[in-house]
Backbone as JSON, one array per atom type, in Angstrom:
{
  "sequence": "XXXXXXXXXXXXXXXXXXXXXXXXXXXXXXXXXXXXXXXXXXXXXXXXXXXXXXXXXXXXXXXXXXXXXXXXXXXXXXXXXXXXXXXXXXXXXXXXXXXXXXXXXXXXXXXXXXXXXXXXXXXXXXXXXXXXXXXXXXXXXXXXXXXXXXXXXXXXXXXXXXXXXXXX",
  "N": [[-49.99, 4.66, -29.82], [-48.29, 3.66, -31.69], [-45.83, 3.52, -30.46], [-46.33, 1.69, -28.54], [-46.71, -0.65, -30.16], [-44.21, -0.77, -31.22], [-42.61, -1.17, -28.87], [-43.69, -3.69, -28.08], [-43.03, -5.39, -30.23], [-40.15, -5.13, -30.05], [-39.95, -6.24, -27.53], [-40.92, -8.97, -27.94], [-39.01, -9.83, -29.79], [-36.69, -9.96, -28.19], [-37.52, -11.79, -26.21], [-37.9, -14.1, -27.73], [-35.46, -14.51, -28.89], [-33.79, -15.04, -26.69], [-33.85, -17.71, -25.59], [-32.79, -19.12, -27.72], [-30.26, -17.99, -27.83], [-29.29, -18.72, -25.42], [-28.86, -21.56, -25.65], [-27.18, -24.27, -24.88], [-24.87, -26.98, -24.95], [-25.62, -28.99, -22.56], [-26.35, -31.19, -19.9], [-27.93, -30.36, -17.8], [-31.23, -30.16, -16.6], [-32.1, -31.96, -18.45], [-34.2, -34.77, -19.53], [-33.95, -37.72, -17.69], [-33.87, -40.77, -19.03], [-33.81, -43.4, -18.11], [-32.52, -45.63, -15.5], [-29.86, -47.76, -15.14], [-28.49, -50.87, -13.79], [-25.25, -51.46, -12.96], [-22.81, -53.97, -13.47], [-19.74, -55.46, -12.45], [-17.62, -57.89, -13.21], [-19.79, -59.69, -12.57], [-20.65, -58.64, -10.13], [-22.85, -56.48, -8.7], [-22.74, -52.88, -8.76], [-23.06, -50.13, -6.5], [-23.65, -47.6, -7.52], [-25.49, -46.46, -10.38], [-25.87, -46.56, -13.85], [-26.96, -44.02, -16.2], [-29.39, -43.06, -18.67], [-29.6, -40.57, -21.06], [-31.09, -38.82, -23.45], [-30.75, -40.94, -25.29], [-28.1, -41.57, -24.77], [-25.85, -43.39, -22.8], [-24.62, -42.93, -19.53], [-22.01, -43.72, -17.53], [-20.84, -44.49, -14.27], [-17.68, -43.56, -13.76], [-15.8, -43.45, -11.69], [-16.77, -45.47, -9.71], [-16.7, -47.75, -11.37], [-14.0, -47.9, -12.01], [-12.69, -48.1, -9.48], [-13.77, -50.52, -8.81], [-12.63, -52.33, -10.4], [-10.0, -52.24, -9.56], [-8.54, -49.76, -9.79], [-7.24, -46.53, -8.97], [-9.02, -43.64, -9.1], [-8.58, -40.41, -10.5], [-8.75, -36.91, -11.3], [-7.12, -34.84, -13.4], [-6.11, -31.82, -14.74], [-8.41, -31.6, -16.31], [-8.69, -34.25, -17.22], [-9.38, -37.7, -17.05], [-7.93, -39.92, -14.93], [-6.71, -43.12, -14.58], [-5.24, -45.13, -12.18], [-3.34, -48.02, -11.56], [-2.34, -50.36, -9.2], [0.5, -52.26, -9.21], [1.86, -54.58, -7.69], [4.07, -52.95, -5.47], [4.3, -50.76, -7.06], [2.92, -48.25, -8.87], [0.97, -47.99, -11.73], [0.2, -45.89, -14.38], [-2.43, -45.1, -16.19], [-3.15, -43.0, -18.64], [-5.27, -41.26, -20.5], [-4.74, -39.02, -22.18], [-1.9, -39.0, -22.07], [-1.32, -41.4, -23.42], [-2.16, -40.73, -26.08], [-0.33, -38.68, -26.58], [2.0, -40.05, -26.49], [1.66, -41.93, -28.67], [1.64, -39.95, -30.74], [4.29, -39.05, -30.41], [5.75, -41.3, -31.0], [4.98, -41.81, -33.62], [6.11, -39.53, -34.81], [8.8, -40.02, -34.51], [9.05, -42.23, -36.07], [8.57, -41.07, -38.55], [10.67, -39.33, -38.75], [12.82, -41.22, -38.92], [12.2, -42.41, -41.23], [12.69, -40.22, -43.09], [15.36, -40.05, -42.63], [16.22, -42.51, -43.66], [15.47, -42.05, -46.37], [17.28, -40.17, -47.0], [19.64, -41.54, -46.9], [19.24, -43.45, -48.99], [19.11, -41.85, -51.04], [21.79, -40.89, -51.05], [23.13, -43.33, -51.59], [22.28, -43.93, -54.22], [23.41, -41.79, -55.51], [26.08, -42.4, -55.15], [26.33, -44.73, -56.72], [25.48, -43.74, -59.24], [27.4, -41.92, -59.83], [29.71, -43.4, -60.04], [30.04, -45.47, -62.15], [31.73, -47.47, -62.99], [32.81, -48.72, -60.89], [33.75, -48.71, -57.35], [35.94, -46.75, -55.08], [38.05, -47.74, -52.46], [37.28, -46.16, -50.29], [34.76, -45.27, -51.01], [33.55, -47.72, -51.21], [33.57, -48.61, -48.49], [31.87, -46.5, -47.41], [29.42, -47.02, -48.85], [28.91, -49.61, -47.77], [28.56, -48.95, -45.16], [26.25, -47.26, -45.36], [24.37, -49.2, -46.07], [24.36, -50.8, -43.6], [23.44, -48.85, -41.8], [20.83, -48.38, -43.01], [19.61, -50.8, -42.52], [19.63, -50.86, -39.69], [18.08, -48.75, -39.11], [15.55, -49.61, -40.23], [15.11, -51.77, -38.51], [14.63, -50.29, -36.17], [12.42, -48.95, -36.91], [10.55, -51.08, -37.13], [10.39, -51.91, -34.41], [9.37, -49.55, -33.29], [6.91, -49.45, -34.62], [5.73, -51.69, -33.48], [5.46, -50.84, -30.85], [3.69, -48.81, -31.29], [1.44, -50.1, -32.18], [0.64, -51.47, -29.83], [0.18, -49.37, -27.94], [-2.0, -48.2, -29.43], [-3.85, -50.22, -29.07], [-4.39, -50.02, -26.5], [-5.96, -47.77, -26.21]],
  "CA": [[-50.17, 3.29, -30.42], [-47.03, 3.35, -32.53], [-44.73, 3.2, -29.53], [-46.83, 0.39, -27.94], [-46.39, -1.74, -31.09], [-42.59, -0.92, -31.33], [-42.2, -1.81, -27.76], [-44.23, -5.03, -28.18], [-42.26, -5.96, -31.28], [-38.82, -5.42, -29.53], [-40.05, -7.4, -26.45], [-41.1, -10.23, -28.5], [-37.74, -10.22, -30.3], [-35.76, -10.29, -26.97], [-38.07, -13.04, -25.56], [-37.71, -15.2, -28.75], [-33.93, -14.76, -29.07], [-32.99, -15.33, -25.45], [-33.76, -19.15, -25.52], [-31.8, -19.57, -28.72], [-28.93, -17.63, -27.43], [-28.72, -19.48, -24.22], [-28.86, -22.9, -25.96], [-25.9, -24.88, -24.85], [-24.83, -28.53, -24.79], [-25.52, -29.34, -21.15], [-27.32, -32.06, -19.39], [-28.79, -29.76, -16.82], [-32.58, -30.02, -17.03], [-32.54, -32.94, -19.48], [-34.85, -35.86, -18.92], [-33.39, -38.98, -17.57], [-34.78, -41.9, -19.64], [-33.8, -44.56, -17.35], [-31.29, -45.83, -14.75], [-29.46, -49.12, -15.35], [-27.57, -51.25, -12.87], [-23.77, -51.75, -13.52], [-22.11, -55.09, -12.9], [-18.28, -55.61, -12.78], [-17.3, -59.27, -12.88], [-20.86, -60.36, -11.95], [-20.99, -58.03, -8.88], [-23.47, -55.21, -9.06], [-22.2, -51.59, -8.07], [-24.11, -49.26, -5.78], [-23.9, -46.62, -8.5], [-26.14, -46.92, -11.53], [-25.66, -45.74, -15.09], [-28.19, -43.41, -16.7], [-29.58, -42.85, -20.13], [-30.15, -39.19, -21.37], [-31.22, -38.57, -24.96], [-30.15, -41.99, -26.08], [-26.66, -41.95, -24.46], [-25.56, -44.0, -21.44], [-23.56, -42.29, -18.78], [-21.57, -44.67, -16.61], [-19.99, -44.0, -13.16], [-16.28, -43.89, -13.93], [-15.04, -43.73, -10.44], [-17.19, -46.6, -9.14], [-16.25, -48.85, -12.17], [-12.56, -47.88, -12.02], [-12.28, -48.71, -8.24], [-14.21, -51.85, -8.73], [-11.61, -53.17, -11.19], [-8.64, -52.03, -9.01], [-7.86, -48.53, -10.08], [-7.5, -45.32, -8.25], [-9.49, -42.65, -10.17], [-8.43, -38.96, -10.22], [-8.93, -35.94, -12.32], [-5.89, -33.92, -13.55], [-6.13, -31.09, -15.95], [-9.59, -32.04, -17.12], [-8.4, -35.66, -17.82], [-9.6, -38.78, -16.06], [-6.62, -40.74, -14.8], [-6.84, -44.36, -13.91], [-3.89, -45.68, -11.72], [-3.47, -49.28, -11.01], [-1.25, -50.81, -8.39], [0.96, -53.51, -9.48], [2.82, -54.8, -6.47], [4.18, -51.76, -4.71], [4.51, -49.91, -8.03], [1.83, -47.63, -9.45], [1.12, -48.02, -13.23], [-0.7, -44.95, -14.6], [-3.03, -45.02, -17.62], [-3.67, -41.58, -18.79], [-5.65, -41.3, -21.96], [-3.99, -38.01, -23.02], [-0.58, -39.4, -22.31], [-1.18, -42.41, -24.5], [-2.28, -40.03, -27.26], [0.92, -37.96, -26.8], [3.03, -41.14, -26.72], [1.47, -42.31, -30.15], [2.16, -38.95, -31.78], [5.77, -38.97, -30.44], [6.37, -42.49, -31.75], [4.72, -41.46, -35.01], [7.07, -38.45, -35.32], [10.11, -40.69, -34.6], [9.02, -43.05, -37.31], [8.71, -40.05, -39.72], [12.14, -38.81, -38.79], [13.65, -42.38, -39.42], [11.82, -42.59, -42.73], [13.4, -39.28, -43.74], [16.86, -40.44, -42.64], [16.37, -43.63, -44.6], [15.39, -41.54, -47.81], [18.4, -39.46, -47.38], [20.72, -42.6, -47.21], [19.06, -43.99, -50.21], [19.63, -40.88, -52.1], [23.34, -40.93, -50.99], [23.67, -44.53, -52.14], [21.99, -43.86, -55.6], [24.4, -40.86, -56.08], [27.36, -43.05, -55.23], [26.11, -45.6, -57.85], [25.45, -43.12, -60.44], [28.72, -41.09, -60.02], [30.73, -44.46, -60.11], [29.48, -46.66, -62.9], [32.83, -48.41, -63.25], [33.23, -49.33, -59.61], [34.01, -47.8, -56.09], [37.27, -46.71, -54.55], [38.02, -48.37, -51.17], [36.7, -45.28, -49.4], [33.41, -45.32, -51.52], [32.96, -49.0, -50.8], [33.19, -48.45, -47.09], [30.73, -45.59, -47.22], [28.35, -47.84, -49.39], [28.44, -50.61, -46.68], [27.98, -48.12, -44.02], [24.83, -46.93, -45.78], [23.5, -50.46, -46.0], [24.15, -51.14, -42.28], [22.52, -47.79, -41.2], [19.45, -48.55, -43.33], [19.13, -52.08, -41.77], [19.35, -50.47, -38.29], [16.71, -47.93, -39.2], [14.5, -50.54, -40.56], [14.88, -52.44, -37.17], [14.12, -49.37, -35.19], [11.04, -48.53, -37.25], [9.77, -52.23, -36.78], [10.27, -51.88, -32.99], [8.55, -48.44, -32.97], [5.57, -49.8, -35.08], [5.18, -52.69, -32.59], [5.07, -50.04, -29.63], [2.58, -48.03, -31.61], [0.21, -51.03, -32.17], [0.48, -51.82, -28.41], [-0.48, -48.18, -27.42], [-3.2, -48.02, -29.91], [-4.73, -51.25, -28.51], [-4.76, -49.47, -25.07], [-6.98, -46.68, -26.26]],
  "C": [[-48.9, 2.74, -31.01], [-45.94, 2.85, -31.52], [-45.07, 1.98, -28.77], [-46.49, -0.8, -28.83], [-44.94, -2.01, -31.3], [-42.24, -1.56, -30.13], [-42.56, -3.37, -27.58], [-43.35, -5.86, -29.12], [-40.76, -6.32, -30.66], [-38.81, -6.45, -28.33], [-40.14, -8.7, -26.89], [-39.73, -10.72, -28.98], [-36.67, -10.66, -29.38], [-36.2, -11.61, -26.39], [-37.77, -14.18, -26.47], [-36.18, -15.46, -28.82], [-33.32, -15.23, -27.83], [-32.83, -16.89, -25.39], [-32.77, -19.68, -26.45], [-30.45, -19.19, -28.43], [-28.44, -18.47, -26.36], [-28.67, -21.03, -24.46], [-27.48, -23.56, -25.95], [-25.92, -26.34, -24.71], [-24.49, -28.84, -23.39], [-26.6, -30.33, -20.87], [-28.19, -31.63, -18.28], [-30.24, -29.69, -17.35], [-33.07, -31.11, -18.03], [-33.31, -34.08, -18.73], [-34.13, -37.2, -18.89], [-34.22, -40.1, -17.99], [-34.86, -43.15, -18.88], [-32.46, -44.76, -16.5], [-31.03, -47.46, -14.96], [-28.41, -49.71, -14.37], [-26.28, -51.65, -13.66], [-23.31, -52.99, -12.72], [-20.72, -55.16, -13.37], [-17.97, -57.0, -12.25], [-18.44, -59.96, -12.16], [-21.43, -59.61, -10.74], [-21.74, -56.66, -9.21], [-22.93, -53.94, -8.17], [-23.46, -50.92, -7.44], [-24.62, -48.19, -6.73], [-24.55, -47.15, -9.71], [-25.74, -46.14, -12.67], [-26.96, -45.01, -15.4], [-28.15, -43.12, -18.08], [-30.27, -41.51, -20.26], [-30.09, -38.97, -22.84], [-30.41, -39.72, -25.77], [-28.59, -42.39, -25.74], [-26.6, -42.32, -23.08], [-24.5, -43.33, -20.8], [-23.18, -43.2, -17.62], [-20.77, -43.99, -15.48], [-18.56, -44.39, -13.22], [-15.57, -44.37, -12.65], [-15.46, -45.02, -9.85], [-16.6, -47.75, -10.02], [-14.7, -48.93, -12.01], [-12.12, -48.46, -10.66], [-12.71, -50.04, -8.11], [-13.32, -52.91, -9.42], [-10.07, -52.87, -10.67], [-7.91, -50.84, -9.36], [-8.06, -47.51, -9.19], [-7.88, -44.29, -9.42], [-9.34, -41.26, -9.77], [-8.59, -38.24, -11.33], [-7.73, -34.9, -12.31], [-5.93, -33.14, -14.8], [-7.27, -31.52, -16.92], [-9.41, -33.4, -17.8], [-8.63, -36.67, -16.65], [-8.46, -39.72, -16.12], [-6.84, -41.92, -14.12], [-5.43, -44.86, -13.53], [-4.04, -47.0, -11.1], [-2.23, -49.64, -10.32], [-0.74, -52.1, -8.94], [2.17, -53.77, -8.61], [2.85, -53.51, -5.68], [4.25, -50.5, -5.7], [3.15, -49.41, -8.61], [2.12, -47.58, -11.08], [-0.06, -47.05, -13.57], [-1.21, -45.04, -16.05], [-3.74, -43.69, -17.74], [-4.11, -41.48, -20.28], [-5.03, -40.16, -22.79], [-2.55, -38.36, -23.07], [-0.33, -40.52, -23.29], [-1.25, -41.8, -25.9], [-0.98, -39.39, -27.62], [1.97, -38.92, -27.1], [2.85, -41.71, -28.26], [1.91, -41.31, -30.99], [3.66, -38.85, -31.62], [6.42, -40.17, -31.2], [6.1, -42.32, -33.2], [5.72, -40.45, -35.67], [8.39, -39.07, -35.31], [10.1, -41.55, -35.78], [9.22, -42.13, -38.54], [10.08, -39.58, -39.92], [13.08, -40.02, -39.26], [13.43, -42.55, -40.86], [12.56, -41.53, -43.63], [14.88, -39.61, -43.79], [17.16, -41.48, -43.64], [16.35, -43.21, -46.1], [16.7, -40.87, -48.12], [19.56, -40.43, -47.65], [20.48, -43.29, -48.51], [19.46, -43.15, -51.41], [21.14, -40.82, -52.23], [23.85, -42.22, -51.78], [23.44, -44.55, -53.7], [23.02, -42.9, -56.23], [25.76, -41.5, -56.1], [27.29, -44.01, -56.45], [26.17, -44.88, -59.18], [26.73, -42.43, -60.82], [29.9, -42.04, -60.3], [30.33, -45.55, -60.89], [30.48, -47.78, -62.98], [33.37, -49.1, -61.96], [33.53, -48.24, -58.49], [35.45, -47.86, -55.82], [37.03, -47.5, -53.17], [37.17, -47.55, -50.14], [35.17, -45.38, -49.68], [32.75, -46.67, -51.04], [32.7, -49.07, -49.36], [32.0, -47.66, -46.78], [29.45, -46.44, -47.69], [27.9, -48.86, -48.37], [27.96, -50.13, -45.48], [26.45, -47.85, -44.17], [23.8, -48.07, -45.59], [23.22, -50.94, -44.57], [23.25, -50.16, -41.56], [21.03, -48.05, -41.59], [18.89, -49.8, -42.69], [18.76, -51.66, -40.36], [18.21, -49.7, -38.14], [15.47, -48.69, -39.41], [14.06, -51.4, -39.37], [14.21, -51.56, -36.25], [12.69, -49.07, -35.55], [10.12, -49.79, -36.96], [9.41, -52.13, -35.22], [9.26, -50.7, -32.66], [7.01, -48.79, -33.39], [4.93, -50.79, -34.06], [4.65, -51.84, -31.24], [3.88, -49.36, -29.99], [1.37, -48.8, -31.64], [-0.24, -51.4, -30.68], [-0.25, -50.67, -27.76], [-1.77, -47.98, -28.05], [-4.26, -49.04, -29.45], [-5.16, -50.74, -27.15], [-5.82, -48.32, -24.93], [-8.32, -47.04, -26.19]]
}
């Protein structure tokens, strides 16, 4: 009787633990709550969107092709490519993110360089309270020009950053 109860207990533990262990975030076997028609510029698409657990899933390929994009998958990334004349313009969600981080790092580097120039300017002013030599005056003016150029570069990069962020 003892072996029977022990076997029953172990069997129950395995049976109860298996569904909990196998629980993954998958849509397989989920209940589709509804299908909804998709319209692009007033024209209905053949493919419908579906709702599962309160989330709507849209047919990316059908929508992309309806608005003039070629839709491909590369390295687990959905890539939309639109033809402009004979030229292809690629909109890749991951490449936009990498461009944003690259521009942000360029802005950070320019800010560091600007801080170094400010430090050098202040050192010039502190070490020469009675005025500059000709060489020091030239360097002081170079620092001012470099800072102005850096500020212009930062403004241009920030404009690019805003444009990329609006595309996300």
